[in-house]
Each structure stands twice: as structure tokens, then as C-alpha cells.
Backbone bond lengths (Angstrom), bond angles and torsions (degrees), N, CA, C in turn:
res aa  C-N    CA-C-N  psi(-1)  N-CA   C-N-CA  omega(-1)  CA-C   N-CA-C  phi
1 M - - - 1.457 - - 1.536 110.32 -
2 K 1.338 115.14 127.26 1.460 119.62 -177.36 1.528 110.64 -129.60
3 L 1.333 114.61 160.06 1.457 120.23 179.72 1.524 111.81 -87.08
4 V 1.311 115.12 146.59 1.456 123.66 174.72 1.529 107.23 -125.96
5 I 1.318 117.58 135.99 1.458 120.51 176.94 1.523 109.52 -76.85
6 G 1.322 116.37 125.07 1.450 121.48 172.46 1.519 108.50 -90.47
7 S 1.320 117.35 126.94 1.462 120.18 -169.47 1.524 115.19 -106.63
8 A 1.321 118.06 7.21 1.466 119.56 -177.07 1.528 111.73 -55.47
9 Q 1.342 116.87 -42.43 1.468 120.83 -178.33 1.519 112.92 -68.63
10 M 1.326 116.83 -15.21 1.463 119.52 177.58 1.524 111.35 -76.09
11 G 1.325 115.11 -29.91 1.457 118.93 -173.38 1.514 115.52 -102.46
12 M 1.346 116.21 -13.65 1.471 118.72 -178.19 1.527 108.94 -169.13
13 P 1.338 117.82 161.76 1.466 119.33 172.50 1.525 108.16 -63.20
14 Y 1.320 117.24 125.62 1.463 119.79 -173.61 1.522 109.51 -135.83
15 G 1.312 116.15 136.38 1.454 121.32 -179.90 1.522 111.17 98.75
16 L 1.308 115.39 169.94 1.456 121.28 -175.37 1.519 114.03 -71.29
17 F 1.328 117.12 -28.72 1.458 120.55 -170.40 1.527 113.79 -111.92
18 N 1.313 116.77 -3.82 1.453 120.83 -176.14 1.528 110.31 -100.96
19 K 1.307 116.76 113.96 1.465 121.44 -176.09 1.529 113.21 -97.65
20 K 1.313 116.85 -2.92 1.459 119.43 179.28 1.522 110.01 -148.59
21 K 1.319 116.59 156.68 1.458 120.47 -179.87 1.528 110.54 -81.71
22 I 1.325 115.15 167.50 1.466 120.77 179.89 1.523 109.57 -61.62
23 R 1.327 116.05 135.90 1.464 121.13 -179.01 1.525 110.88 -64.44
24 S 1.325 115.47 141.56 1.471 120.87 -179.51 1.527 111.81 -60.14
25 S 1.325 116.46 -29.74 1.472 120.64 -179.60 1.527 112.40 -66.45
26 E 1.335 116.36 -19.53 1.466 120.23 -178.62 1.530 112.58 -92.31
27 I 1.324 117.43 -14.42 1.464 120.60 -176.37 1.522 111.76 -61.90
28 V 1.320 116.89 -41.32 1.474 120.86 178.54 1.521 110.47 -61.45
29 K 1.319 116.54 -43.00 1.474 121.15 179.03 1.530 110.82 -64.62
30 I 1.313 115.68 -39.29 1.466 120.53 179.45 1.527 110.53 -64.39
31 S 1.335 116.86 -43.73 1.473 119.86 -179.58 1.527 111.17 -65.30
32 K 1.322 117.41 -38.00 1.470 121.20 178.01 1.519 110.88 -66.13
33 L 1.332 115.97 -42.79 1.469 120.23 -180.00 1.525 111.16 -67.92
34 A 1.326 116.81 -36.31 1.466 120.95 177.62 1.523 110.22 -62.44
35 K 1.329 115.78 -43.62 1.472 120.46 179.10 1.521 110.75 -64.41
36 K 1.315 116.04 -44.73 1.470 121.40 179.56 1.531 111.06 -62.24
37 S 1.320 115.73 -35.19 1.475 121.48 -177.41 1.527 112.29 -87.76
38 K 1.344 116.17 2.25 1.466 123.18 177.94 1.529 113.22 60.81
39 I 1.317 115.30 35.44 1.463 120.49 173.46 1.520 107.99 -79.96
40 K 1.305 116.88 131.75 1.466 121.77 -172.10 1.529 114.58 -109.85
41 F 1.337 117.68 -11.43 1.462 120.43 -172.69 1.523 112.47 -128.31
42 I 1.324 115.15 149.46 1.460 121.46 172.30 1.528 108.41 -136.70
43 D 1.327 115.61 136.78 1.462 122.18 -177.39 1.524 109.54 -107.40
44 T 1.317 116.42 131.59 1.452 121.12 179.85 1.526 109.20 -144.59
45 A 1.338 116.21 -170.88 1.466 121.55 177.38 1.515 108.67 -164.49
46 I 1.317 115.45 152.31 1.459 120.06 176.64 1.526 110.44 -59.63
47 G 1.327 116.16 -30.16 1.461 121.02 -178.14 1.517 115.02 -84.67
48 Y 1.340 118.71 3.15 1.471 121.13 -178.62 1.531 111.90 -91.42
49 G 1.296 117.91 52.32 1.453 120.91 176.44 1.518 113.12 56.28
50 D 1.348 116.43 -124.81 1.470 122.61 -178.96 1.527 113.04 -92.37
51 S 1.320 116.69 13.28 1.469 120.79 -174.35 1.529 113.22 -53.94
52 E 1.340 117.66 -50.22 1.468 120.35 -178.67 1.530 110.81 -63.11
53 K 1.312 116.58 -38.93 1.464 120.93 180.00 1.536 111.06 -63.03
54 I 1.328 115.98 -43.03 1.466 121.25 -179.95 1.526 110.63 -65.81
55 I 1.324 116.86 -40.58 1.471 120.82 176.82 1.527 109.86 -62.34
56 G 1.319 116.62 -45.67 1.459 121.62 -177.68 1.510 114.24 -63.98
57 K 1.321 116.92 -28.66 1.464 121.31 -179.04 1.528 112.77 -90.99
58 S 1.317 116.97 1.24 1.460 121.29 -178.47 1.527 110.77 -126.51
59 K 1.311 115.00 176.60 1.463 119.86 178.74 1.532 111.82 -76.45
60 L 1.308 115.85 -2.23 1.461 119.21 174.80 1.519 111.28 -64.22
61 N 1.327 116.76 -20.45 1.467 119.38 -179.86 1.531 112.01 -75.27
62 K 1.327 116.72 -3.64 1.465 120.91 174.05 1.533 111.05 -81.46
63 L 1.337 115.45 -13.04 1.468 119.59 178.39 1.526 109.73 -78.73
64 N 1.316 116.22 166.75 1.463 120.92 172.51 1.528 107.70 -71.04
65 I 1.312 116.21 116.13 1.462 121.04 -174.11 1.533 111.41 -95.69
66 I 1.318 114.52 131.13 1.469 121.63 172.43 1.516 106.74 -115.75
67 T 1.326 117.06 123.45 1.454 119.99 177.17 1.527 109.91 -126.03
68 K 1.321 116.39 171.94 1.462 121.24 -174.94 1.518 110.12 -134.04
69 I 1.329 115.07 146.85 1.466 120.95 178.21 1.521 109.71 -126.22
70 K 1.316 115.81 126.07 1.471 121.99 172.24 1.527 107.45 -109.75
71 I 1.317 116.84 128.23 1.459 120.94 -177.10 1.530 110.43 -74.13
72 D 1.323 115.37 129.30 1.462 120.93 175.69 1.524 110.23 -76.10
73 K 1.319 115.69 173.44 1.471 120.28 174.58 1.524 108.00 -74.36
74 I 1.314 115.15 99.43 1.461 121.11 -176.13 1.528 108.92 -141.68
75 K 1.300 117.12 149.81 1.461 121.12 -179.33 1.522 110.77 -61.41
76 T 1.327 115.74 140.81 1.462 121.54 -179.59 1.529 111.21 -56.50
77 S 1.319 116.76 -37.73 1.468 121.09 -178.73 1.527 112.60 -64.60
78 K 1.313 116.20 -22.22 1.471 120.63 -178.32 1.526 112.93 -105.49
79 L 1.337 116.78 1.70 1.464 120.96 -172.88 1.523 113.22 -63.34
80 L 1.325 118.06 -46.01 1.465 120.28 -177.74 1.526 111.00 -60.68
81 F 1.314 116.54 -44.93 1.461 120.55 178.25 1.529 110.49 -61.39
82 W 1.341 116.03 -41.30 1.463 121.40 179.12 1.533 110.84 -62.03
83 L 1.336 117.14 -44.39 1.465 121.90 179.10 1.530 111.26 -63.11
84 Q 1.315 116.09 -43.98 1.460 120.64 179.33 1.527 111.06 -61.32
85 K 1.327 115.39 -41.84 1.459 120.39 179.70 1.525 110.99 -67.15
86 K 1.331 116.40 -42.13 1.467 121.03 178.57 1.519 110.86 -61.05
87 L 1.338 116.85 -45.22 1.450 120.86 -179.56 1.522 111.00 -64.85
88 S 1.311 116.38 -46.81 1.466 121.18 -179.47 1.523 110.86 -58.01
89 N 1.317 115.38 -43.77 1.463 120.52 179.70 1.522 111.32 -66.96
90 S 1.326 115.59 -40.17 1.465 121.18 -179.73 1.528 111.22 -64.31
91 L 1.330 117.18 -45.57 1.466 121.10 178.63 1.523 111.00 -62.86
92 K 1.324 115.89 -38.72 1.464 120.62 179.08 1.527 110.65 -64.30
93 I 1.317 115.80 -44.86 1.466 121.01 179.96 1.531 110.94 -65.91
94 L 1.328 115.94 -39.78 1.469 121.16 179.77 1.530 112.22 -75.18
95 N 1.338 115.63 -10.14 1.465 121.19 -178.41 1.531 110.10 58.29
96 A 1.345 115.41 47.37 1.467 121.46 -176.34 1.524 110.49 -140.20
97 N 1.311 115.97 145.31 1.465 121.33 175.93 1.523 111.56 -89.73
98 Q 1.325 114.82 -25.32 1.464 120.44 178.00 1.523 108.69 -148.48
99 I 1.316 115.81 155.93 1.457 121.05 178.80 1.525 109.37 -134.43
100 Y 1.323 115.69 167.54 1.463 119.53 -175.76 1.516 112.34 -69.05
101 A 1.341 116.52 -47.14 1.466 117.93 -174.80 1.521 112.71 -157.04
102 I 1.326 114.12 152.87 1.463 122.15 167.86 1.518 107.39 -118.00
103 L 1.323 115.74 131.90 1.456 121.10 178.05 1.522 110.66 -109.58
104 V 1.302 115.28 140.45 1.464 121.39 171.03 1.525 106.60 -68.82
105 H 1.334 117.19 124.91 1.467 120.70 -173.85 1.530 113.26 -88.33
106 D 1.320 116.95 -11.88 1.462 121.31 178.62 1.535 108.20 -148.79
107 Y 1.318 116.13 116.43 1.469 120.57 -175.51 1.528 112.61 -58.16
108 K 1.319 117.83 -25.76 1.464 121.29 -179.68 1.523 112.15 -64.43
109 D 1.340 116.53 -21.52 1.465 120.73 178.87 1.521 113.01 -69.82
110 L 1.336 117.38 -8.11 1.463 120.98 -174.24 1.527 114.29 -93.13
111 F 1.315 117.52 -3.16 1.460 119.77 -174.68 1.531 113.03 -95.53
112 G 1.324 114.77 153.31 1.457 121.29 175.84 1.518 113.69 70.50
113 K 1.302 115.59 -163.14 1.459 122.29 -178.41 1.525 111.79 -62.64
114 R 1.336 116.19 -37.36 1.461 120.76 178.36 1.519 111.38 -62.72
115 G 1.332 115.22 -39.63 1.459 119.84 178.93 1.520 112.32 -63.82
116 K 1.329 116.38 -40.40 1.470 120.53 178.26 1.529 111.33 -64.09
117 I 1.315 115.70 -41.35 1.475 120.01 177.79 1.531 109.93 -62.49
118 Y 1.317 116.01 -43.81 1.471 122.04 -179.32 1.529 111.28 -62.31
119 L 1.335 116.57 -49.98 1.463 120.25 -178.60 1.527 111.70 -66.09
120 N 1.319 117.81 -39.80 1.473 120.73 177.32 1.529 110.82 -62.60
121 F 1.320 115.33 -38.45 1.463 121.11 177.25 1.531 110.63 -61.46
122 L 1.322 116.34 -46.48 1.465 121.00 -179.69 1.530 111.85 -66.98
123 E 1.329 116.40 -41.64 1.466 120.15 178.41 1.532 110.88 -62.88
124 D 1.315 116.71 -37.11 1.459 121.66 178.37 1.527 110.61 -65.01
125 L 1.325 116.85 -39.75 1.467 121.01 177.28 1.529 110.77 -62.79
126 K 1.316 114.70 -36.91 1.465 120.20 179.33 1.526 110.89 -68.08
127 K 1.333 116.79 -42.30 1.470 121.04 177.89 1.525 111.51 -62.69
128 K 1.327 115.69 -36.63 1.469 121.15 179.63 1.527 112.87 -81.01
129 K 1.354 115.33 -2.03 1.468 122.99 179.10 1.526 113.24 63.53
130 I 1.323 115.31 27.13 1.465 119.94 172.12 1.527 108.82 -77.39
131 I 1.331 115.51 -31.61 1.461 121.81 171.86 1.528 108.55 -130.45
132 K 1.337 115.78 156.00 1.458 120.40 178.59 1.531 112.09 -96.78
133 K 1.331 115.72 -32.51 1.463 120.19 -174.36 1.532 110.74 -134.83
134 I 1.324 114.15 154.23 1.460 122.51 173.80 1.529 107.19 -122.35
135 G 1.318 116.19 135.58 1.462 117.64 -178.20 1.507 113.24 -147.90
136 I 1.324 114.46 -167.98 1.456 120.89 -179.45 1.521 109.94 -144.18
137 S 1.306 115.03 142.66 1.457 122.05 174.50 1.522 107.36 -105.82
138 I 1.325 116.86 123.25 1.468 120.87 -176.21 1.526 111.90 -118.99
139 Y 1.317 115.11 159.35 1.459 121.99 172.43 1.527 110.86 -100.00
140 D 1.329 115.20 -30.89 1.462 120.97 -172.81 1.526 108.72 -139.50
141 P 1.342 118.70 132.10 1.469 120.89 178.19 1.513 113.92 -55.83
142 A 1.324 118.10 -24.25 1.465 121.69 178.52 1.526 110.84 -60.09
143 E 1.322 116.89 -24.56 1.461 121.32 178.88 1.529 111.04 -65.52
144 L 1.328 116.34 -31.63 1.473 120.37 179.63 1.521 111.35 -65.01
145 K 1.310 116.43 -38.52 1.471 120.30 179.70 1.525 111.38 -60.38
146 K 1.319 116.62 -32.80 1.460 121.99 -176.53 1.526 113.26 -74.37
147 I 1.328 116.65 -22.55 1.470 119.50 -178.21 1.527 112.79 -109.01
148 W 1.329 117.62 -12.12 1.459 122.72 -168.58 1.526 113.62 -62.67
149 K 1.329 116.63 -32.60 1.469 120.09 -176.17 1.524 112.78 -67.93
150 F 1.331 116.97 -27.05 1.461 118.54 -176.56 1.529 114.24 -118.92
151 W 1.347 117.55 -7.18 1.466 118.68 179.70 1.520 112.14 -158.17
152 K 1.340 114.76 134.57 1.459 121.12 174.48 1.530 108.02 -120.24
153 P 1.310 117.57 117.17 1.466 121.36 -177.10 1.524 112.79 -76.28
154 D 1.317 116.31 166.22 1.476 121.67 173.49 1.524 110.23 -82.23
155 I 1.337 115.45 -28.83 1.469 122.73 -174.96 1.520 109.27 -134.04
156 V 1.324 116.17 139.73 1.465 121.27 168.54 1.523 107.84 -125.15
157 Q 1.321 114.52 125.74 1.462 120.73 175.65 1.526 107.70 -109.54
158 A 1.334 116.68 127.46 1.466 119.86 -173.64 1.529 111.13 -146.54
159 P 1.325 116.95 156.33 1.464 119.82 175.91 1.527 111.19 -74.04
160 F 1.326 115.05 147.21 1.463 120.72 174.56 1.527 107.49 -162.32
161 N 1.323 116.59 131.38 1.465 120.27 179.54 1.520 110.11 -163.49
162 V 1.307 118.22 -173.32 1.472 121.73 -175.55 1.524 112.69 -63.25
163 L 1.319 116.86 -21.96 1.471 120.53 177.26 1.517 112.21 -95.92
164 D 1.316 115.85 -36.20 1.464 122.29 -170.55 1.529 111.59 -109.53
165 N 1.317 116.25 102.83 1.470 122.69 -179.85 1.518 111.82 -114.22
166 R 1.337 117.42 22.74 1.454 120.78 -172.20 1.527 113.07 -60.33
167 L 1.333 117.63 -37.99 1.466 119.37 -177.42 1.521 111.16 -62.17
168 E 1.314 116.67 -37.38 1.472 121.13 178.82 1.525 111.23 -79.54
169 N 1.315 117.01 -49.12 1.470 121.45 -174.80 1.529 113.22 -66.56
170 S 1.324 116.69 -26.27 1.468 121.03 179.67 1.528 112.54 -77.05
171 G 1.342 116.04 -14.21 1.461 120.50 -177.56 1.520 113.32 91.58
172 W 1.336 116.84 -6.07 1.460 119.89 -176.33 1.523 112.99 -70.78
173 M 1.309 117.22 -28.59 1.460 119.02 178.36 1.527 110.38 -62.48
174 E 1.326 115.42 -41.58 1.466 121.53 178.77 1.527 110.62 -66.01
175 I 1.322 116.52 -42.81 1.474 121.44 179.58 1.525 110.77 -61.85
176 L 1.315 116.58 -45.09 1.463 121.16 -178.74 1.520 111.75 -62.83
177 K 1.318 116.51 -39.85 1.478 119.82 179.24 1.526 111.12 -65.72
178 K 1.329 116.55 -40.17 1.468 120.29 179.51 1.525 111.13 -64.35
179 E 1.323 116.77 -29.26 1.471 122.23 179.67 1.535 111.75 -89.31
180 N 1.342 116.56 3.68 1.474 122.12 -178.32 1.529 112.72 57.92
181 I 1.316 115.38 36.13 1.466 121.85 177.35 1.531 108.46 -92.21
182 E 1.324 116.71 131.28 1.461 121.41 -179.00 1.527 110.24 -67.95
183 I 1.333 115.89 133.07 1.462 121.49 -179.97 1.523 110.21 -109.11
184 Y 1.325 115.02 119.45 1.462 122.25 176.75 1.528 108.00 -111.97
185 I 1.313 116.08 125.31 1.457 121.13 -179.95 1.530 109.44 -102.37
186 R 1.328 115.00 132.71 1.467 120.27 176.00 1.531 109.28 -126.93
187 S 1.324 116.08 178.46 1.466 123.17 175.83 1.519 112.67 61.15
188 I 1.336 116.19 35.20 1.471 118.43 -179.31 1.534 111.59 -69.43
189 F 1.339 116.98 -20.50 1.465 121.07 174.61 1.530 111.88 -103.68
190 L 1.325 117.00 3.02 1.457 124.66 179.78 1.536 110.85 51.83
191 Q 1.323 114.07 56.41 1.473 122.78 -179.52 1.523 112.31 53.37
192 G 1.344 115.92 34.28 1.460 121.62 175.97 1.512 114.57 90.54
193 L 1.323 117.96 -10.09 1.465 121.01 -177.00 1.531 111.77 -62.73
194 L 1.335 117.13 -33.94 1.463 121.25 -176.57 1.525 113.61 -79.18
195 I 1.316 117.71 -18.78 1.469 119.11 -173.50 1.533 114.18 -118.37
196 N 1.327 116.90 -1.11 1.461 120.79 179.05 1.528 111.03 -115.49
197 D 1.320 116.25 -174.42 1.458 120.77 -177.34 1.539 110.60 -81.10
198 Y 1.299 115.33 89.08 1.459 122.00 -177.27 1.525 112.40 -64.27
199 K 1.343 117.69 -21.51 1.475 121.43 -176.31 1.525 112.19 -62.49
200 K 1.323 116.09 -25.20 1.463 120.39 -178.28 1.522 112.95 -72.03
201 I 1.326 115.80 -25.06 1.465 117.85 -172.20 1.526 115.05 -126.75
202 L 1.322 117.71 -19.93 1.466 120.55 -176.29 1.527 109.45 -92.32
203 K 1.319 117.25 111.05 1.457 121.19 -171.65 1.530 114.44 -92.13
204 N 1.320 117.76 -20.94 1.459 121.64 -172.84 1.535 110.95 -94.54
205 Y 1.330 117.21 121.33 1.462 120.03 -177.48 1.523 112.28 -65.24
206 N 1.336 117.52 -32.33 1.471 120.13 179.22 1.529 111.21 -59.81
207 Q 1.337 117.18 -29.20 1.455 121.29 174.74 1.534 111.05 -88.16
208 R 1.313 115.80 -37.76 1.473 120.50 -178.74 1.526 112.63 -58.12
209 K 1.324 116.17 -35.71 1.470 119.76 -172.60 1.527 112.49 -59.37
210 Y 1.333 117.17 -33.16 1.466 119.53 178.95 1.530 110.80 -67.71
211 L 1.324 115.79 -39.28 1.463 120.68 179.39 1.530 111.59 -74.20
212 I 1.318 115.56 -33.28 1.469 120.13 175.99 1.525 109.76 -63.02
213 N 1.334 116.91 -47.21 1.467 121.14 179.64 1.520 111.63 -62.76
214 F 1.346 116.26 -40.26 1.463 120.66 178.06 1.524 110.55 -64.09
215 E 1.306 116.86 -44.77 1.470 122.16 179.84 1.522 111.22 -62.51
216 K 1.333 116.59 -43.93 1.474 121.38 179.25 1.520 111.03 -61.93
217 W 1.349 115.81 -41.79 1.464 119.56 -179.88 1.528 110.77 -63.61
218 C 1.314 116.40 -41.90 1.476 120.93 179.56 1.527 111.28 -62.40
219 L 1.338 116.30 -42.85 1.470 120.73 179.05 1.528 110.87 -64.83
220 L 1.322 115.92 -43.57 1.463 121.54 -178.82 1.528 111.40 -63.98
221 N 1.333 116.25 -35.36 1.460 120.99 -177.56 1.525 113.62 -99.58
222 K 1.332 115.61 9.17 1.467 123.03 175.46 1.529 112.99 54.46
223 L 1.330 113.91 45.49 1.465 121.00 176.75 1.526 108.49 -120.90
224 S 1.301 116.60 142.43 1.456 118.97 173.27 1.526 107.84 -72.28
225 K 1.314 116.85 155.82 1.465 120.07 179.78 1.529 111.20 -65.01
226 I 1.308 116.48 -34.93 1.463 119.69 179.23 1.527 111.09 -66.20
227 E 1.349 116.35 -36.93 1.468 119.43 177.95 1.524 111.00 -69.42
228 A 1.320 117.08 -41.00 1.470 120.40 179.11 1.524 110.80 -61.64
229 C 1.338 116.80 -40.01 1.471 121.07 179.73 1.528 111.11 -63.29
230 I 1.325 116.28 -43.25 1.466 120.71 -179.17 1.527 111.03 -69.57
231 Q 1.321 116.00 -45.02 1.459 120.22 -179.16 1.530 111.72 -63.23
232 Y 1.319 116.24 -32.69 1.459 120.22 -178.93 1.529 111.88 -62.51
233 V 1.319 116.59 -43.22 1.465 119.04 -178.28 1.533 112.23 -82.35
234 K 1.312 117.11 -22.08 1.473 120.51 179.82 1.529 112.66 -64.10
235 K 1.312 116.46 -23.99 1.469 120.58 -174.60 1.526 112.71 -72.95
236 L 1.330 116.81 -19.47 1.457 120.28 -173.45 1.531 111.53 -86.41
237 K 1.309 116.39 109.92 1.461 121.64 -177.04 1.524 112.75 -70.06
238 K 1.321 116.71 -22.72 1.471 120.15 -177.54 1.540 112.30 -74.70
239 I 1.320 117.26 -17.14 1.465 121.18 179.38 1.529 109.41 -77.84
240 D 1.326 116.44 130.93 1.460 120.84 178.53 1.526 112.29 -89.95
241 Y 1.344 115.89 -40.43 1.466 120.06 -176.36 1.528 110.70 -141.22
242 I 1.327 115.26 144.92 1.457 122.14 175.06 1.525 108.01 -115.52
243 I 1.317 116.28 121.60 1.465 121.03 177.41 1.522 108.59 -88.39
244 V 1.330 116.59 124.56 1.461 120.74 -179.58 1.520 110.47 -119.49
245 G 1.303 115.10 124.70 1.455 120.63 173.06 1.520 108.77 -97.88
246 F 1.306 116.67 156.97 1.472 120.95 179.61 1.520 108.89 -153.92
247 D 1.330 115.67 158.85 1.466 121.20 -174.69 1.528 113.32 -93.78
248 N 1.350 116.75 -19.31 1.455 120.69 -176.84 1.521 110.12 -163.54
249 I 1.300 116.86 173.83 1.464 122.00 -176.95 1.529 111.91 -63.24
250 N 1.325 117.29 -35.47 1.471 120.17 -178.85 1.525 111.57 -66.83
251 Q 1.323 115.51 -38.57 1.462 118.82 177.44 1.530 110.55 -68.35
252 F 1.317 116.81 -35.58 1.466 121.35 175.93 1.529 110.08 -62.07
253 K 1.327 116.66 -43.95 1.469 121.55 178.09 1.524 110.85 -61.36
254 E 1.332 115.76 -41.39 1.470 120.35 179.63 1.524 110.97 -63.30
255 I 1.311 116.91 -43.03 1.462 121.66 179.13 1.521 111.05 -61.42
256 L 1.326 116.63 -44.66 1.468 121.42 179.61 1.527 111.24 -63.41
257 K 1.303 116.26 -40.45 1.472 121.11 179.39 1.525 111.27 -64.01
258 I 1.324 115.37 -44.14 1.463 120.29 179.29 1.528 110.87 -65.98
259 Y 1.321 115.63 -41.45 1.467 120.45 -177.27 1.530 112.15 -60.12
260 K 1.322 116.59 -31.64 1.469 121.34 -178.06 1.517 113.19 -79.16
261 K 1.333 116.43 -12.61 1.460 120.16 -177.73 1.527 111.98 -70.65
262 K 1.305 114.74 159.89 1.459 121.10 176.33 1.522 109.61 -61.75
263 K 1.336 116.80 144.21 1.468 121.32 -177.50 1.522 111.47 -62.46
264 I 1.313 115.04 139.12 1.459 123.08 175.93 1.523 108.21 -122.47
265 K 1.301 117.26 134.90 1.460 120.44 -178.84 1.522 110.47 -79.61
266 I 1.320 115.22 123.10 1.463 121.60 177.39 1.530 107.73 -108.04
267 P 1.333 118.37 130.36 1.476 119.94 -176.16 1.523 113.12 -68.26
268 K 1.332 115.17 161.81 1.468 121.48 -179.87 1.528 112.59 -94.53
269 T 1.302 116.86 15.78 1.465 120.69 -172.93 1.525 114.18 -70.92
270 F 1.329 118.18 -7.99 1.465 121.04 -177.25 1.536 112.13 -98.92
271 V 1.315 116.63 -2.73 1.466 121.26 -174.34 1.531 111.52 -66.74
272 T 1.328 115.83 138.21 1.459 121.48 177.99 1.528 110.30 -142.60
273 N 1.316 115.92 154.79 1.464 121.75 174.54 1.532 111.18 -104.47
274 D 1.328 116.95 12.35 1.462 121.78 179.87 1.531 109.28 -70.26
275 K 1.318 116.96 100.69 1.465 121.37 -175.51 1.523 112.75 -67.09
276 N 1.329 116.97 -24.61 1.462 118.97 176.41 1.528 111.03 -64.40
277 L 1.328 116.49 -24.66 1.463 121.24 179.38 1.523 112.56 -94.71
278 I 1.330 117.92 -43.45 1.465 120.08 -171.75 1.523 114.43 -91.46
279 D 1.337 117.21 -10.02 1.463 120.70 178.38 1.533 109.19 -110.93
280 P 1.346 117.77 106.80 1.477 120.99 -177.25 1.520 114.67 -55.74
281 R 1.323 117.84 -23.51 1.462 120.20 178.77 1.524 112.25 -65.35
282 R 1.355 116.20 -18.51 1.472 121.05 -176.85 1.529 113.11 -103.99
283 W 1.309 117.65 5.00 1.457 120.62 -172.00 1.522 114.89 -65.12
284 K 1.310 116.95 -15.94 1.471 119.12 179.06 1.534 111.59 -60.23
285 F 1.350 116.12 -19.01 1.459 120.48 -178.76 1.533 112.75 -82.63
286 I 1.334 116.94 -20.31 1.471 118.97 -171.55 1.524 114.26 -129.20
287 I 1.338 117.24 -13.93 1.465 120.47 -176.94 1.519 109.84 -94.74
288 K 1.329 116.55 137.54 1.466 121.43 178.48 1.518 110.57 -67.67
């Protein structure tokens, strides 16, 4: 299991508590620390604001880059040209001739004639060695069932944290390992909800209670919430990579320090299937 730099905060304000992106003055420090810490991967997306541009202008572009493409509302007849243009622009911005992987950013883009064009485009990039892997970024393991009959990716990126264990509990983690598919875990801090003051924004007690119990456990066991979140995912041997986002260089240093510590067992007592809480797309129902 290895760390991957999540770059969303580099390109735009990202998460519930972050109102600004990482300062440009810190990017150089981050790239130096990543090299020193032997981090080999960085995760980005065309939709992450200026993230690709910042990577391309820094030494972060020396890392194995994973980016994502979500298809806009465009005519099927023009889709291939649109994809080619998007890729060309992305590579130019990243200052790279080839990258490690492209992930499908929305599983719905894979269906019908448009889906065939998209997958053929990605497979062609792989044959030309412009990319090494093709994958998908999902919100819910149920999405994998919908695509599994006609496509098996090289990489699956999915949320997993102390509240959200769906990838494991659904059995998909086991299936992916048997197929030798790389598993990348993201959202281990649930866009900051697990490590910040949730009381300011979470209005529903039915959701609050899970965070209250998690907070109480951390206090009782003298662990910071950020350490508990990291330790929780470290225990899973089936995970290949953990994507970590951070707001500044100091938080990055803290994450690296915690990651190097001896494993600590964190209980599963906080796990919930409440999608209004664990799926950020539904937060309009519970967030102030």
C-alpha cells in the first residue's frame, strides 16, 4: 500500500472546510517532500480547476500522473474529435508526452454508442503507449456491477473511510483483487467532514451521531481524527494505493508522519450505509 498525492486542492477550493486552493509558494515544497518521501503518483482531473496546469508547471509532473475525463454534453458524431482535443490539451498543460492512467470520471459515459467510442479511444491510447492503464472513478460499488459485463478496468478508484466501507462489504474489493485490478482509495477524510468541526455544518442528528461516536473514540484513545482516518485504511491489505488530499504543506507533513507510524487497529463501529452522509453528492439534504 502506497500513498498518492490528491491534487484537487491545488487547482481549486475543495472540500467542505477549504475556501481557497493551496498557495503556489507551497507547491515547490510539496514536490520536494514528495520526492524525499518516495511518492510516485499524483491524482488529478480535467475538472479540478487549475490542478493539471499547476502539476505541469512544477516538478510534480515527474510523478506518475493519473487524470480523469468526464464527457460533456456533445453530439455523438463529434465525440471522438472532442476526446482527442481534450487529451491533447491535457497533455500539453501537464507538460507530458505520456501519463500513467486515464480514468472514466462518470460510469454513465460508458453506455451506448458513446461508451464504445470512449472505450475504443482509451484502448487506442494504451496501444500507442500514451497511457499505461485505463480505469474508472466511482462513487458507489453498485456502479461496477453495471459495467462489469462489458468492461473490466485496470484501475478502480473508490471512496473508503471509517464511515464508508461499501467497497469491502459489497464484496467488490475481493473481486477486484482476484482480477488483479489496482485499487485506489480516496475520500479517507470524507472531504474534511471527518477531521474538522462537523457541528458547524451538519444539521441532522441521525448523521451527527456517527461523527460524535468517532470523535469520542478518538478522544478516549488519545488519537487525532486525522490519524484514526489514516490508520483505518492502512489495515486493509487489498488496497494498493491511498489518495490523500491536504490543504497545505504542514498538513501534508502530518499525513506523512502518521503514515509511517506502526499500524493501530481502529474499530468498525462507525460504519454506516446512510448515503445521505457518505455520498457528497447527497449532502444538500443534511448540510447547512
